[in-house]
Phi, psi and omega in degrees: 000178186292146176254120181241032180302325178210124176287126184288126179298144179300335183298338183297332182250018179296335181294346179290353175111004181263142176291144177298338184260002177287159180268003177216166184210142180272130185229143174273121179265128181248121179280149178281165174295145179289134175306136182308323182295336181272350185302318178297328180294313182285328178296327179292344179284342182083299179234085184299149177213158177240144172261113180263128183232139181203155175297145173247223178283140179059229179261006180285144174257146172250142181229139177228126175269114189248117173301137185218075176303145184295340186276352183228163174267110188283145177222159172208166178250133176230144173266116186250143172297145178279079180227142179289152177060036179279118185271143173230140175230153176223118184241134176297137176266118184232130180053038177077010184233150179247021180238013183265330177244146180290150183275157163273167181194178178185166179245139173260135003265008187301325184269008179288140173267173179299335181273006178082017177259142180249108184267124177273157180218157176291328181297328182265004182297319182296311180298315181297320179295321176302308185291329177294322176299317178295320179297321178297331179277359178089011181279137177280137187246355188300326184274356182292137175278079186295327181297314181292320178300316178300315180297319181290323176299314180297321184288330189252359188269356179056037175093349180220101181298337181286355175271356180283159179281089184298320181300318180294320179294317179299319179298315179299311184293325180292337177269003180076019182248149177215102177241118184299328183288353177267357176273105186225156175282151175288158176303139180267136179235170175223135177230154180239132182234167172240128180214195183298132179305131177075001183292147181244134186235135180246131182277155178280030179237117185293350182259004180253147177275168181284163178239141181232133177286152179278185186295341179262358179094006178283128181236121178258122177256105188206123000269166175216144182242171180301144180130190179258135181225135177247134177236134184247134175280120187247003182261343183257172179289147174289153176303154181300323175279100186301339181294341179281337181069195181283159173301139187225139171256122174258121182240122177250125184240132172240183179290342184249332189204176176217153178220130178242137179230130177269132184294340182257322188252352182097214184298131181252348179158164177200166180182174178234155180276000000 
C-alpha cells in the first residue's frame, strides 16, 4: 500500500521546468509490471495499452491512452494540480474496454520518488480508484487522512482490496466521515458453471488466482463478491480475428442472484442465493 512516511516536497521535481509558484507540475508516471497471469490477456490484444486517468483543473479529468508493450516499463508525462491526495489510475484496455481488468494506482505527491517519478502499483489501485470517484464528484481530498485509510484497507481486505464494500466506503467518505470499523468485505459467494473441459480462466483482479475446469467441464468460481467480474480463458487459442480477443466469461453478481455470459456461446449460467 502507499507509503506516506514523508511527503515529497514539490521542490524535488522543480527541475522538470515548472515554477515552484505554479499551480501545477509535470510528473513522469511509471506503470507497474503486468501481473504474469494477465500476460496472455494483453498479448492477445496485439498492441496493449493503458488508460491513465487523473484530475485536471477544477472537476475535469484528464485521460491519456498509453501504449504499453509487455517488454518495457511504460511511462508518460502528466501535468498535475499541486494538491495533496491527488489520485491517479491506470487500467489496461482489453477488447476495447477499460472496465474488464482492475486498475493500478497511486497518490500524488505521496508516491513520488526522489527523481520526480510517480510509480503506480496494483496494491494502490483500489484506494486511488475510490478517491478518483470522489474527485469526479467534486469532493476535496486534501484533508483526508489517506495514510490511515490505506492502512485500514490493507488490514481489513484479507489480501484483496477489491473484495471490500466500495459503495459503503464511498458513502462514508462523501459524508466526511471515516470509521475504520465500517470498512468491511462484501459477502462471499460460490457459483458453479459448465465450460470447456480442463479450461483455465484468469480473473480481472490481480489478487485472485486462476480457476480451472475439471475433466467434465465443471468450473467452480469461489469466492466471488457482488459486482461485475470478467474471466478470460488463457489456455486455448485466441480467435482468428484478433480484435475479438480471448474467450471471456462476464459474471454479474448481486445480493440476490448471479448471471454469467460467455462471449462466444452466450449465456453460461444463472442462479439465486
